[in-house]
C-alpha positions in Angstrom: 7.9 -14.9 -13.6 8.9 -12.1 -12.9 7.4 -8.8 -11.2 8.3 -6.2 -13.2 6.2 -3.9 -10.8 8.5 -1.2 -9.0 8.1 -0.8 -5.0 6.4 1.9 -4.0 7.8 4.5 -1.4 6.2 5.6 1.6 6.6 9.5 2.6 8.2 9.9 5.5 8.3 13.2 8.2 10.8 14.5 9.7 10.4 14.5 13.3 10.7 18.1 14.6 13.4 19.5 17.5 10.9 19.0 20.0 9.4 16.0 18.8 12.9 14.4 19.0 13.5 16.3 22.6 10.8 15.0 23.9 11.5 11.0 22.4 15.0 11.4 24.7 14.0 13.3 27.6 11.7 10.5 28.1 13.5 7.6 27.4 15.8 9.2 30.5 13.2 9.9 32.9 12.0 5.8 31.9 15.6 5.1 33.1 16.4 7.3 35.6 13.0 7.8 37.0 12.9 11.7 37.5 10.4 13.8 35.4 10.0 13.7 31.8 9.3 17.8 32.2 12.5 18.5 34.7 14.7 16.5 32.1 13.6 18.5 29.1 14.0 21.7 31.4 17.7 20.8 31.3 18.0 20.1 27.9 16.6 23.2 27.1 18.8 25.1 29.3 22.1 23.5 28.5 20.8 24.9 24.6 20.6 27.9 25.5 23.8 28.3 28.0 25.6 26.9 24.2 23.7 28.3 21.4 26.7 30.6 20.4 28.3 27.3 19.3 28.0 25.3 16.5 28.8 22.1 15.6 32.0 22.0 13.3 30.8 20.6 9.1 
């Protein structure tokens, strides 16, 4: 017998930039032993420092 039912697609919620930064900071903190807040602050400072630059497309 052939199953003619279509597979249902699950919805996907795109993570926010803050969620991604927090995830990367936490992962880096686990690997390096530093605090995640310190790493997250470092990411934000670097982001502000280079805010005028854009990636080439």
